[in-house]
N, C-alpha and C positions, 0 to 999 in steps of 0.2 A: 504494500500499500504506500509507502513512503517513497519507492521509487517511481510509482506512478504520479504522486504528487508533484516530486522534483521535476519529472518530464513534463508534467503540464504547466507548470511554471516557465520552464524554459521555453517551451513552445509558444506561449501566450507572450512571454517577453520579446522571443524573435519577432512574431507576428507585429506587435506594438512597434519595435525599432523599425521594421520594414514600412508600417504605415506612417510613422512620423517622418521618415527619410522622405518617402513620396509625397508627402503632404508638404514638406520644405520647399520642393519643387514647383508646386502649383503656385499660379498668381492668386494675389488677393483679392477676393471679390467683395469683400463686405464694405470696403471703401476706408477702413481704419487700417492705417500701417501697421503691420504685423499682426493683423487679425486674422485668425485662420478658423477652418472649421471644427478642428478637434476630432479629425477621423481615428487617430490612435487612442482617443478614451474610450472607443466601443470596446476596446480589449480589456480596460479597466472594468467595464460594467460586465463583460462575461466573467472575469475573474471574481469579481463580487458574486455573482450568481453561481458558479462553478464551484469555488473554493471559499474563501472567506474575507472578510474586510481586512484583517489583517495581511493576509497575500496580496491584497490589492493595494494596500499602503505600500508595500514593500515593491510592489511592480511600479507603482507610481514614482519610487524613487530612484529605481534602477534604470527605468527606460529612459528618462532625459538625459542621465549621466553618460549611459552608453551610447545612445544616439549622438549626443554632441561629441564624443571623443570620435566616433565613426565618420561623422559628417565633417570634422576638422581634418581627419586624415584624406578623406575623400576631396576635399576642397585642396589641400595642400599637393595632394597627387596629380589633379587636373591642372594644376598650376605649373607645374613643372614639363607639362606638355609642349 
């Protein structure tokens, strides 16, 4: 059971990071600078539904940290081209 929870956490975190990186490439439609739709928050709602609020809180902390690290590395590698 513990392995299943760890795997589910990892899958939800990976999907959240991919959605957040995808959303960063979309233009802002709201008219507010920096305003986004929040597509990656769907994963947080799924985590609350499938696991617990504690797991969703951990996901809410890890997702922006890891996606910002990946986004910086992606930006730096594109600048080298």
